[in-house]
Backbone as a chain_set.jsonl record, in Angstrom:
{"seq": "MALLLRTLGRQGICLSRPQYTVPFRHAAPMGTTAKEEMNKFWAKNTRLNRPMSPHITVYKWSVPMMMSIAHRGTGVGLSGAISAFALAALVLPGNYPDYLDMIHSLSVGPGLIGLAKFGIAFPVSFHTYNGIRHLFWDIGKGFKIPDVYRTGYTVIGLSIVTSIAVALL", "coords": {"N": [[-1.203, 11.538, 22.28], [-1.02, 10.275, 24.766], [1.593, 9.338, 24.566], [3.008, 11.73, 24.498], [2.399, 12.792, 27.054], [3.572, 10.819, 28.631], [6.257, 11.05, 27.925], [6.8, 13.682, 28.767], [6.346, 13.307, 31.47], [8.415, 11.569, 32.152], [10.591, 13.223, 31.877], [10.296, 14.981, 33.91], [8.772, 17.257, 33.639], [6.124, 17.514, 34.168], [3.787, 19.133, 36.267], [2.592, 18.141, 38.551], [3.052, 15.23, 40.456], [1.724, 11.966, 40.781], [0.788, 10.769, 43.989], [0.165, 8.242, 44.737], [0.489, 4.649, 44.858], [1.095, 2.051, 42.424], [-1.542, -0.188, 41.942], [-1.22, -2.707, 40.921], [0.7, -5.606, 40.999], [2.477, -6.535, 39.047], [2.817, -4.486, 37.294], [4.632, -2.344, 35.157], [6.873, 0.184, 36.144], [6.706, 3.682, 35.254], [9.181, 4.698, 34.529], [10.748, 2.793, 33.259], [11.934, 1.03, 30.359], [10.747, -0.972, 27.616], [12.739, -2.697, 26.824], [14.363, -2.88, 29.105], [12.552, -4.114, 30.861], [12.171, -6.542, 29.54], [14.747, -7.622, 29.726], [14.894, -7.938, 32.514], [12.904, -9.856, 32.842], [13.967, -12.132, 31.45], [16.29, -12.528, 32.927], [15.263, -13.196, 35.428], [13.923, -15.595, 34.77], [16.107, -17.17, 34.017], [17.561, -17.228, 36.411], [15.775, -18.663, 38.029], [15.81, -21.114, 36.804], [13.886, -21.721, 34.842], [12.249, -23.384, 32.172], [12.208, -22.715, 28.603], [9.22, -21.814, 26.82], [7.426, -24.439, 25.212], [7.615, -25.272, 21.723], [5.212, -25.311, 19.02], [5.465, -27.769, 17.828], [5.745, -29.725, 19.738], [3.301, -30.357, 20.686], [0.552, -32.622, 20.696], [-1.404, -33.177, 17.924], [-4.85, -32.445, 17.711], [-8.411, -32.958, 17.264], [-10.007, -30.637, 18.019], [-7.991, -28.666, 17.851], [-7.206, -28.731, 15.156], [-9.633, -28.082, 13.98], [-10.029, -25.501, 14.888], [-7.959, -24.117, 13.623], [-8.705, -24.628, 10.964], [-11.178, -23.348, 10.92], [-10.467, -20.65, 11.183], [-8.918, -20.426, 8.881], [-10.816, -20.978, 6.833], [-12.484, -18.821, 7.228], [-10.831, -16.626, 6.591], [-10.208, -17.314, 3.948], [-12.78, -17.372, 2.722], [-13.638, -14.707, 3.074], [-11.658, -13.421, 1.632], [-12.125, -14.495, -0.938], [-14.732, -13.599, -1.482], [-14.279, -10.858, -1.478], [-12.489, -10.673, -3.636], [-14.098, -11.574, -5.782], [-16.089, -9.59, -5.718], [-14.581, -7.309, -6.278], [-13.678, -8.021, -8.821], [-16.126, -8.064, -10.173], [-16.69, -5.382, -10.21], [-14.547, -4.245, -11.616], [-13.868, -5.708, -13.97], [-14.642, -5.905, -17.501], [-17.835, -6.303, -19.161], [-20.654, -8.448, -18.264], [-22.383, -10.565, -15.876], [-23.789, -12.731, -17.322], [-22.133, -12.951, -19.613], [-19.702, -13.983, -18.633], [-20.63, -16.349, -17.564], [-21.432, -17.689, -19.891], [-18.893, -17.962, -21.008], [-17.733, -19.788, -19.233], [-19.386, -21.999, -19.689], [-18.607, -22.569, -22.294], [-16.19, -23.809, -21.977], [-16.481, -26.525, -21.88], [-16.433, -28.372, -19.699], [-16.426, -31.391, -17.887], [-19.109, -33.112, -16.077], [-18.181, -34.232, -13.705], [-15.973, -32.692, -12.9], [-17.24, -30.253, -12.564], [-18.967, -30.891, -10.455], [-17.048, -31.412, -8.489], [-15.928, -28.871, -8.25], [-18.163, -27.497, -7.276], [-18.427, -28.788, -4.808], [-16.016, -28.02, -3.68], [-16.458, -25.324, -3.31], [-18.726, -25.305, -1.696], [-18.009, -26.728, 0.647], [-16.136, -25.199, 2.365], [-17.873, -23.068, 3.007], [-20.081, -24.329, 4.283], [-18.734, -25.664, 6.376], [-17.584, -23.51, 7.818], [-19.902, -22.196, 8.558], [-21.343, -24.127, 10.146], [-19.414, -24.615, 12.133], [-19.24, -22.082, 13.178], [-21.767, -21.86, 14.348], [-21.402, -23.75, 16.329], [-19.462, -22.4, 17.823], [-21.051, -20.31, 18.723], [-22.676, -21.634, 20.54], [-20.723, -22.242, 22.387], [-20.196, -19.677, 23.254], [-22.385, -19.141, 24.859], [-21.849, -20.79, 26.888], [-22.148, -23.551, 26.662], [-21.251, -26.956, 26.052], [-18.497, -27.306, 26.74], [-17.19, -29.416, 27.916], [-14.745, -31.963, 27.532], [-15.486, -34.438, 26.117], [-17.804, -33.462, 24.843], [-16.748, -31.444, 23.238], [-15.24, -32.901, 21.358], [-17.298, -34.506, 20.286], [-19.095, -32.623, 19.169], [-17.336, -31.524, 17.349], [-16.797, -33.648, 15.536], [-19.407, -33.891, 14.633], [-19.807, -31.452, 13.313], [-17.962, -31.74, 11.221], [-19.04, -33.98, 9.885], [-21.665, -33.047, 9.191], [-20.911, -30.952, 7.535], [-19.684, -32.272, 5.381], [-21.843, -33.83, 4.42], [-23.718, -31.822, 3.763], [-22.244, -30.416, 1.811], [-21.96, -32.353, -0.201], [-24.647, -32.678, -0.858], [-25.23, -30.126, -1.882], [-23.474, -30.101, -4.039], [-24.612, -31.996, -5.662], [-26.838, -30.748, -6.662]], "CA": [[-1.346, 12.316, 23.485], [-0.467, 9.49, 25.869], [3.038, 9.314, 24.392], [3.489, 13.046, 24.892], [2.33, 12.888, 28.511], [4.56, 9.908, 29.215], [7.569, 11.649, 27.7], [6.914, 14.82, 29.664], [6.429, 12.78, 32.826], [9.756, 11.01, 32.351], [11.569, 14.301, 31.95], [10.029, 15.787, 35.087], [8.163, 18.524, 33.27], [4.777, 17.558, 34.73], [3.733, 19.957, 37.466], [2.22, 17.35, 39.73], [3.309, 13.792, 40.388], [0.759, 11.253, 41.619], [1.356, 10.304, 45.24], [-0.329, 6.899, 45.028], [1.29, 3.567, 44.282], [0.403, 1.252, 41.423], [-2.2, -1.291, 42.65], [-0.931, -3.982, 40.287], [2.02, -6.075, 41.39], [3.345, -6.788, 37.897], [2.829, -3.329, 36.407], [5.952, -1.754, 34.988], [6.881, 1.612, 36.469], [6.774, 4.541, 34.077], [10.542, 5.057, 34.201], [11.479, 1.713, 32.594], [11.621, 0.799, 28.958], [10.393, -2.356, 27.309], [13.993, -3.466, 26.776], [14.756, -3.167, 30.491], [11.601, -5.092, 31.407], [12.459, -7.82, 28.906], [15.982, -8.13, 30.334], [14.552, -8.407, 33.862], [12.129, -11.084, 32.68], [14.846, -13.241, 31.1], [17.203, -12.755, 34.055], [14.499, -13.913, 36.455], [13.699, -16.969, 34.299], [17.394, -17.865, 34.072], [17.875, -17.419, 37.82], [14.882, -19.688, 38.588], [15.937, -22.308, 35.96], [12.625, -21.999, 34.152], [12.468, -23.741, 30.761], [11.508, -21.912, 27.599], [7.938, -22.388, 26.432], [7.606, -25.377, 24.098], [7.151, -24.874, 20.402], [3.984, -25.999, 18.636], [5.747, -29.129, 17.368], [5.716, -30.688, 20.835], [1.916, -30.664, 21.007], [-0.113, -33.664, 19.912], [-2.504, -32.579, 17.178], [-6.156, -32.965, 18.102], [-9.517, -32.481, 16.434], [-10.329, -29.225, 18.274], [-6.915, -27.803, 17.372], [-7.282, -28.66, 13.691], [-10.856, -27.381, 13.598], [-9.82, -24.08, 15.157], [-7.127, -23.609, 12.526], [-9.513, -24.681, 9.743], [-12.221, -22.314, 11.013], [-9.832, -19.375, 10.87], [-8.525, -20.472, 7.478], [-11.988, -20.83, 5.959], [-12.969, -17.443, 7.366], [-9.956, -15.753, 5.796], [-10.377, -17.682, 2.545], [-14.091, -16.939, 2.234], [-13.687, -13.242, 2.972], [-10.799, -13.059, 0.503], [-12.796, -14.865, -2.192], [-15.856, -12.674, -1.692], [-13.709, -9.556, -1.841], [-11.929, -10.778, -4.988], [-15.202, -11.619, -6.758], [-16.735, -8.275, -5.752], [-13.684, -6.404, -7.002], [-13.712, -8.422, -10.231], [-17.401, -7.63, -10.746], [-16.635, -3.936, -10.411], [-13.463, -3.815, -12.485], [-13.815, -6.388, -15.265], [-15.69, -5.505, -18.453], [-18.864, -7.314, -19.385], [-21.548, -8.695, -17.141], [-22.418, -11.944, -15.397], [-24.095, -13.725, -18.372], [-20.986, -13.141, -20.508], [-18.749, -14.879, -17.977], [-21.286, -17.66, -17.454], [-21.295, -18.294, -21.219], [-17.495, -18.336, -21.179], [-17.514, -21.018, -18.459], [-20.067, -23.082, -20.415], [-17.868, -22.88, -23.522], [-15.007, -24.603, -21.645], [-16.869, -27.941, -22.024], [-15.924, -29.108, -18.548], [-17.293, -32.513, -17.569], [-19.919, -32.971, -14.866], [-17.397, -34.606, -12.532], [-15.177, -31.537, -12.493], [-18.173, -29.238, -12.076], [-19.382, -31.343, -9.126], [-15.91, -31.207, -7.59], [-15.84, -27.426, -8.011], [-19.27, -27.138, -6.384], [-18.071, -29.285, -3.479], [-14.925, -27.184, -3.194], [-17.012, -24.035, -2.875], [-19.732, -25.529, -0.647], [-17.458, -27.235, 1.907], [-15.704, -24.145, 3.293], [-19.03, -22.288, 3.466], [-20.847, -25.107, 5.257], [-17.896, -25.907, 7.55], [-17.47, -22.278, 8.581], [-21.225, -21.914, 9.127], [-21.626, -25.058, 11.243], [-18.463, -24.395, 13.215], [-19.641, -20.813, 13.775], [-22.89, -22.184, 15.24], [-20.778, -24.42, 17.468], [-18.842, -21.352, 18.627], [-22.117, -19.561, 19.387], [-23.042, -22.413, 21.723], [-19.649, -22.042, 23.365], [-20.342, -18.327, 23.807], [-23.385, -19.158, 25.932], [-21.346, -21.663, 27.939], [-22.553, -24.943, 26.459], [-20.387, -27.839, 25.274], [-17.078, -27.149, 27.034], [-16.573, -30.655, 28.407], [-13.908, -32.532, 26.467], [-16.246, -35.309, 25.214], [-18.711, -32.635, 24.032], [-15.944, -30.734, 22.237], [-14.94, -33.854, 20.29], [-18.55, -34.943, 19.642], [-19.583, -31.55, 18.301], [-16.37, -31.374, 16.258], [-17.097, -34.67, 14.523], [-20.722, -33.569, 14.072], [-19.605, -30.362, 12.356], [-17.297, -32.294, 10.033], [-20.016, -34.82, 9.188], [-22.69, -32.201, 8.583], [-20.298, -30.18, 6.444], [-19.507, -33.167, 4.228], [-23.169, -34.181, 3.884], [-24.267, -30.621, 3.132], [-21.477, -30.1, 0.599], [-22.331, -33.334, -1.226], [-26.017, -32.338, -1.305], [-25.164, -28.925, -2.732], [-22.771, -30.457, -5.29], [-25.522, -32.782, -6.5], [-27.921, -29.903, -7.217]], "C": [[-0.718, 11.587, 24.667], [1.061, 9.455, 25.792], [3.656, 10.639, 24.831], [3.495, 13.191, 26.412], [3.359, 11.996, 29.184], [5.968, 10.491, 29.08], [7.789, 12.825, 28.641], [7.049, 14.356, 31.109], [7.792, 12.202, 33.131], [10.799, 12.112, 32.548], [11.323, 15.226, 33.132], [9.388, 17.116, 34.797], [6.749, 18.642, 33.845], [4.801, 18.322, 36.038], [3.394, 19.149, 38.709], [2.5, 15.878, 39.469], [2.274, 13.096, 41.25], [1.462, 10.691, 42.852], [0.889, 8.902, 45.61], [0.579, 5.862, 44.38], [0.445, 2.786, 43.303], [-0.224, 0.044, 42.117], [-1.898, -2.663, 42.05], [0.51, -4.381, 40.581], [2.981, -6.176, 40.216], [3.388, -5.618, 36.927], [4.224, -2.729, 36.357], [5.891, -0.286, 35.378], [7.109, 2.444, 35.219], [8.208, 4.837, 33.641], [11.324, 3.982, 33.457], [11.06, 1.609, 31.137], [11.274, -0.663, 28.76], [11.632, -3.241, 27.295], [14.453, -3.83, 28.19], [13.85, -4.22, 31.116], [11.857, -6.48, 30.821], [13.726, -8.436, 29.505], [15.73, -8.642, 31.747], [13.811, -9.742, 33.803], [13.039, -12.282, 32.405], [15.843, -13.541, 32.218], [16.506, -13.544, 35.157], [14.28, -15.364, 36.038], [14.981, -17.785, 34.334], [17.758, -18.185, 35.522], [17.034, -18.544, 38.445], [14.927, -21.005, 37.811], [14.618, -22.705, 35.297], [12.924, -22.354, 32.696], [11.752, -22.75, 29.841], [10.192, -22.585, 27.278], [8.144, -23.318, 25.244], [7.046, -24.816, 22.796], [5.933, -25.713, 20.037], [4.238, -27.452, 18.22], [5.702, -30.152, 18.495], [4.288, -31.081, 21.197], [1.387, -31.78, 20.115], [-1.324, -33.014, 19.225], [-3.805, -33.251, 17.578], [-7.226, -32.374, 17.194], [-9.865, -31.024, 16.75], [-9.257, -28.26, 17.756], [-6.999, -27.635, 15.853], [-8.523, -27.893, 13.243], [-10.737, -25.882, 13.851], [-9.01, -23.439, 14.034], [-7.922, -23.568, 11.224], [-10.594, -23.604, 9.749], [-11.644, -20.945, 10.665], [-9.444, -19.316, 9.391], [-9.694, -20.298, 6.532], [-12.555, -19.42, 6.057], [-12.152, -16.476, 6.527], [-10.148, -16.033, 4.303], [-11.698, -17.195, 1.965], [-14.167, -15.423, 2.105], [-12.8, -12.757, 1.828], [-11.457, -13.348, -0.837], [-13.954, -13.92, -2.492], [-15.342, -11.302, -2.115], [-13.162, -9.579, -3.267], [-13.035, -10.806, -6.043], [-15.917, -10.279, -6.845], [-15.884, -7.272, -6.523], [-13.676, -6.728, -8.494], [-15.004, -7.971, -10.9], [-17.402, -6.125, -11.014], [-15.659, -3.526, -11.503], [-13.529, -4.43, -13.886], [-14.932, -5.919, -16.193], [-16.703, -6.642, -18.636], [-19.737, -7.472, -18.157], [-21.607, -10.193, -16.844], [-22.768, -12.959, -16.491], [-22.932, -13.977, -19.339], [-19.984, -14.126, -19.908], [-19.336, -16.274, -17.786], [-21.225, -18.391, -18.793], [-19.865, -18.744, -21.478], [-17.189, -19.638, -20.431], [-18.18, -22.202, -19.143], [-19.302, -23.492, -21.665], [-16.604, -23.702, -23.25], [-15.248, -26.095, -21.787], [-16.258, -28.808, -20.913], [-16.927, -30.206, -18.21], [-18.051, -32.324, -16.265], [-19.158, -33.339, -13.592], [-16.59, -33.437, -11.994], [-16.061, -30.402, -11.965], [-18.658, -29.608, -10.677], [-18.282, -31.144, -8.094], [-15.732, -29.723, -7.26], [-16.953, -26.96, -7.076], [-18.974, -27.579, -4.953], [-16.983, -28.409, -2.857], [-15.374, -25.804, -2.74], [-17.939, -24.234, -1.68], [-19.11, -25.961, 0.683], [-16.949, -26.138, 2.836], [-16.87, -23.32, 3.849], [-19.786, -23.052, 4.546], [-20.024, -25.362, 6.524], [-17.83, -24.668, 8.425], [-18.811, -21.93, 9.245], [-21.508, -22.817, 10.315], [-20.666, -24.861, 12.414], [-18.732, -23.053, 13.9], [-20.812, -20.995, 14.727], [-22.369, -22.872, 16.492], [-20.127, -23.396, 18.399], [-19.892, -20.501, 19.337], [-22.61, -20.309, 20.629], [-21.971, -22.282, 22.801], [-19.766, -20.676, 24.029], [-21.383, -18.265, 24.916], [-23.02, -20.169, 27.009], [-21.721, -23.123, 27.811], [-21.485, -25.708, 25.675], [-18.908, -27.711, 25.533], [-16.415, -28.407, 27.575], [-15.871, -31.327, 27.239], [-14.681, -33.511, 25.574], [-17.209, -34.529, 24.315], [-17.952, -31.905, 22.929], [-15.645, -31.662, 21.063], [-16.211, -34.268, 19.539], [-19.074, -33.865, 18.706], [-18.623, -31.295, 17.134], [-16.62, -32.378, 15.142], [-18.453, -34.422, 13.874], [-20.599, -32.468, 13.024], [-18.958, -30.89, 11.077], [-18.277, -33.126, 9.21], [-21.088, -34.012, 8.491], [-22.13, -31.394, 7.415], [-20.131, -31.032, 5.197], [-20.849, -33.494, 3.589], [-23.788, -32.986, 3.163], [-23.548, -30.283, 1.827], [-21.805, -31.084, -0.534], [-23.722, -33.028, -1.758], [-26.013, -31.121, -2.219], [-24.499, -29.252, -4.068], [-23.676, -31.267, -6.221], [-26.659, -31.981, -7.082], [-27.657, -29.561, -8.652]], "O": [[0.012, 12.177, 25.464], [1.743, 9.532, 26.813], [4.711, 10.656, 25.465], [4.475, 13.658, 26.991], [3.951, 12.376, 30.195], [6.767, 10.428, 30.014], [8.854, 12.946, 29.246], [7.791, 14.957, 31.886], [8.281, 12.33, 34.254], [11.764, 11.946, 33.294], [12.083, 16.173, 33.332], [9.451, 18.025, 35.625], [6.233, 19.75, 33.993], [5.731, 18.176, 36.831], [3.871, 19.457, 39.802], [2.216, 15.357, 38.391], [1.966, 13.572, 42.343], [2.587, 10.201, 42.769], [1.197, 8.424, 46.702], [1.343, 6.171, 43.465], [-0.784, 2.851, 43.345], [0.479, -0.686, 42.816], [-2.287, -3.681, 42.623], [1.428, -3.576, 40.425], [4.176, -5.927, 40.373], [3.945, -5.748, 35.837], [4.909, -2.619, 37.374], [4.96, 0.418, 34.988], [7.652, 1.948, 34.232], [8.428, 5.195, 32.484], [12.461, 4.228, 33.057], [9.977, 2.044, 30.746], [11.49, -1.489, 29.647], [11.579, -4.4, 27.707], [14.882, -4.958, 28.437], [14.323, -5.114, 31.817], [11.768, -7.481, 31.532], [13.768, -9.639, 29.763], [16.287, -9.667, 32.143], [14.059, -10.639, 34.608], [12.905, -13.325, 33.044], [16.199, -14.7, 32.428], [17.093, -14.45, 35.748], [14.432, -16.27, 36.858], [14.945, -18.974, 34.651], [18.211, -19.289, 35.822], [17.526, -19.289, 39.293], [14.168, -21.923, 38.12], [14.287, -23.887, 35.208], [13.754, -21.708, 32.056], [10.825, -22.05, 30.248], [10.056, -23.797, 27.446], [8.948, -23.022, 24.36], [6.127, -23.997, 22.79], [5.66, -26.723, 20.685], [3.323, -28.274, 18.258], [5.626, -31.35, 18.222], [4.084, -32.041, 21.939], [1.729, -31.87, 18.936], [-2.156, -32.383, 19.877], [-3.86, -34.467, 17.762], [-6.981, -31.419, 16.457], [-10.007, -30.231, 15.818], [-9.575, -27.17, 17.279], [-6.877, -26.524, 15.336], [-8.486, -27.152, 12.261], [-11.292, -25.081, 13.099], [-9.341, -22.353, 13.557], [-7.834, -22.601, 10.467], [-10.895, -23.016, 8.71], [-12.265, -20.172, 9.935], [-9.618, -18.29, 8.733], [-9.599, -19.568, 5.545], [-13.055, -18.884, 5.068], [-12.701, -15.616, 5.839], [-10.24, -15.108, 3.497], [-11.738, -16.669, 0.852], [-14.707, -14.913, 1.124], [-13.143, -11.799, 1.135], [-11.361, -12.547, -1.767], [-14.131, -13.492, -3.633], [-15.906, -10.666, -3.006], [-13.346, -8.623, -4.021], [-12.928, -10.145, -7.076], [-16.314, -9.867, -7.935], [-16.399, -6.485, -7.318], [-13.667, -5.825, -9.331], [-14.992, -7.544, -12.055], [-18.051, -5.66, -11.95], [-15.91, -2.57, -12.236], [-13.273, -3.744, -14.876], [-16.026, -5.579, -15.743], [-16.432, -7.793, -18.297], [-19.6, -6.758, -17.164], [-20.939, -10.987, -17.506], [-22.09, -13.982, -16.584], [-22.765, -15.095, -19.827], [-19.477, -15.003, -20.607], [-18.611, -17.267, -17.841], [-20.988, -19.599, -18.821], [-19.641, -19.786, -22.094], [-16.466, -20.493, -20.943], [-17.611, -23.293, -19.18], [-19.348, -24.659, -22.056], [-16.006, -24.237, -24.184], [-14.287, -26.864, -21.81], [-15.647, -29.843, -21.179], [-18.137, -29.978, -18.242], [-17.686, -31.483, -15.443], [-19.458, -32.816, -12.519], [-16.529, -33.215, -10.784], [-15.681, -29.684, -11.04], [-18.753, -28.743, -9.806], [-18.551, -30.754, -6.958], [-15.422, -29.368, -6.123], [-16.726, -26.132, -6.194], [-19.236, -26.842, -4.002], [-17.024, -28.098, -1.667], [-14.739, -25.189, -1.884], [-17.939, -23.423, -0.754], [-19.624, -25.603, 1.743], [-17.306, -26.143, 4.014], [-16.857, -22.922, 5.014], [-20.099, -22.499, 5.601], [-20.559, -25.285, 7.63], [-17.999, -24.758, 9.641], [-18.838, -21.426, 10.368], [-21.875, -22.331, 11.384], [-21.08, -24.936, 13.571], [-18.47, -22.915, 15.094], [-20.86, -20.369, 15.786], [-22.846, -22.604, 17.594], [-20.228, -23.511, 19.621], [-19.646, -20.02, 20.443], [-22.924, -19.692, 21.646], [-22.284, -22.219, 23.99], [-19.475, -20.527, 25.216], [-21.281, -17.432, 25.816], [-23.793, -20.387, 27.943], [-21.614, -23.867, 28.786], [-20.886, -25.168, 24.745], [-18.112, -27.98, 24.633], [-15.19, -28.456, 27.68], [-16.339, -31.271, 26.102], [-14.544, -33.425, 24.353], [-17.407, -34.894, 23.155], [-18.455, -31.764, 21.815], [-15.777, -31.264, 19.905], [-16.207, -34.37, 18.312], [-19.457, -34.158, 17.573], [-19.055, -30.895, 16.053], [-16.653, -32.024, 13.964], [-18.633, -34.711, 12.691], [-21.221, -32.547, 11.965], [-19.367, -30.524, 9.975], [-18.338, -32.996, 7.988], [-21.393, -34.26, 7.325], [-22.819, -31.185, 6.417], [-20.401, -30.576, 4.086], [-20.988, -33.445, 2.367], [-24.325, -33.134, 2.065], [-24.188, -29.905, 0.846], [-21.914, -30.682, -1.692], [-23.96, -33.105, -2.964], [-26.723, -31.097, -3.225], [-24.91, -28.741, -5.109], [-23.513, -31.219, -7.441], [-27.39, -32.492, -7.93], [-28.455, -28.862, -9.277]]}, "num_chains": 1, "name": "protein.A"}
C-alpha cells in the first residue's frame, strides 16, 4: 500500500499535496531514489575528505567482543540443534530407547562420553549465564568497563565449572 501511494505521489496523481515541511533535517525527500541519496552521500564524504569506516580487522579483540560473538553463536547453534533433534524425533523410525541402545553398542570410552557431555553442557551454560548478564544490562547494571570485564570472566568461569560438574554426572 505504501509503495502504491508513493508511486502515485511521485507521478502527481494524488489529489492533495501536504503543505508542511519535513521536520527531520536528514530525511530524504520523496522525489529521490536510494541511488541518488547514496551518490550524494559519497560525494559529500569525498568533498570533506572523510575516511572510509575501518574494517573489523583494525579493532583490537577484547573479551566483551568475543563474548558477544560467542553468545550469538551459541544461541544459533543451540536453536539449530534443538530443531534438528526435534525434527529427527518426528521423522526417524523407532523411539528413544532404540537409539539409546544403539549409542551404548558403540562401546565408547568414558573419556569420550565425558567430552561429549562437556561439549553439550558448555554452550548451554555459557548462553544461560551470559543471558543473565544481559538481563542485568537491560536494567542498567554493570555498564562500567571494569564491570563488563569482571562479569565476562565470571560468566566464562561459571560456564566451565558448571560444564565440568555436568560432565562428571
